[in-house]
C-alpha positions in Angstrom: -17.6 23.1 -25.0 -14.1 23.4 -27.2 -13.0 26.4 -25.8 -11.3 25.7 -22.3 -10.3 27.8 -19.6 -6.7 29.1 -19.8 -5.8 27.7 -16.5 -7.2 24.2 -17.1 -6.0 23.9 -21.1 -2.9 21.6 -21.3 0.8 23.2 -21.8 1.3 22.8 -25.5 5.1 21.6 -26.1 4.6 21.5 -29.9 4.8 17.2 -29.8 2.7 14.4 -27.8 4.8 14.5 -24.2 6.6 11.6 -23.4 7.0 9.9 -20.0 10.7 8.3 -20.3 9.2 5.8 -17.6 6.6 4.4 -19.2 8.7 4.7 -22.8 10.6 1.0 -23.0 12.8 2.1 -25.4 14.2 5.0 -22.9 14.6 2.6 -19.4 17.7 1.5 -18.6 18.7 -2.6 -19.0 18.4 -3.1 -15.3 14.9 -1.3 -14.9 11.5 -3.2 -15.1 8.3 -1.3 -15.0 6.4 -4.5 -14.0 7.6 -5.6 -10.7 6.0 -4.2 -7.5 8.5 -2.6 -4.7 10.4 -5.3 -3.0 8.4 -7.8 -4.5 5.7 -7.3 -2.3 2.0 -6.9 -3.6 0.3 -3.9 -3.2 -2.5 -5.3 -1.8 -0.8 -6.7 0.8 0.2 -3.2 1.7 -2.9 -1.8 1.6 -4.4 -4.6 3.7 -1.3 -3.6 6.6 -2.5 -0.7 6.7 -5.9 -1.2 6.5 -6.2 -3.6 9.4 -3.3 -1.9 11.5 -5.7 1.6 11.7 -8.7 -0.7 12.7 -7.3 -2.5 15.3 -5.7 0.2 17.2 -8.7 2.0 17.1 -10.7 -1.1 18.2 -8.4 -1.4 21.3 -8.2 2.7 21.8 -11.9 2.4 22.1 -11.8 -0.6 24.7 -9.2 1.2 26.7 -11.0 4.2 27.0 -14.1 2.4 27.6 -13.4 3.0 31.5 -14.1 -1.0 32.4 -11.2 -2.6 33.6 -12.5 -5.8 31.4 -12.4 -3.4 28.5 -8.6 -2.3 29.5 -7.9 -6.4 29.9 -9.3 -7.3 26.7 -7.4 -5.0 25.1 -4.0 -5.9 26.1 -4.8 -9.5 25.3 -6.2 -8.4 21.8 -3.2 -6.7 21.2 -1.2 -9.8 22.5 -2.9 -11.9 19.8 -4.0 -10.1 17.0 -1.2 -8.1 16.3 1.3 -11.4 15.8 -1.7 -13.0 14.2 -2.0 -10.3 11.4 1.8 -10.1 11.0 1.7 -13.8 10.2 -1.4 -13.5 7.8 -0.1 -10.7 6.0 3.3 -12.6 5.9 1.8 -15.3 4.3 -0.2 -13.7 1.7 3.1 -11.9 0.8 5.2 -14.9 0.5 2.1 -16.4 -1.8 1.5 -13.5 -4.0 5.1 -12.3 -4.1 6.3 -11.2 -7.7 9.3 -13.7 -8.7 9.5 -13.1 -11.9 10.5 -9.2 -11.6 12.6 -9.0 -8.1 13.3 -6.1 -6.8 17.2 -5.9 -7.3 
């Protein structure tokens, strides 16, 4: 198992490669590795994507069901759920925002 196929063998560069982004000595004075983009927690970004896709699939299924009650309920769900989703995730982002490492 010691001999690897040449395609998957790491290149020999003659030294241990260093990523300048992760080397604190090579960071600019204004760079910070601990901050999240725009201070928004990554979990909020992921939950926004997840809930948006789930809501869109639910509304599409309700609207395509062909029943007038389902279509009206889909429109009502959009009118209520989207503002509630945005408000809930905005509060979560404010609560978990990275104030120690702001983006700029």
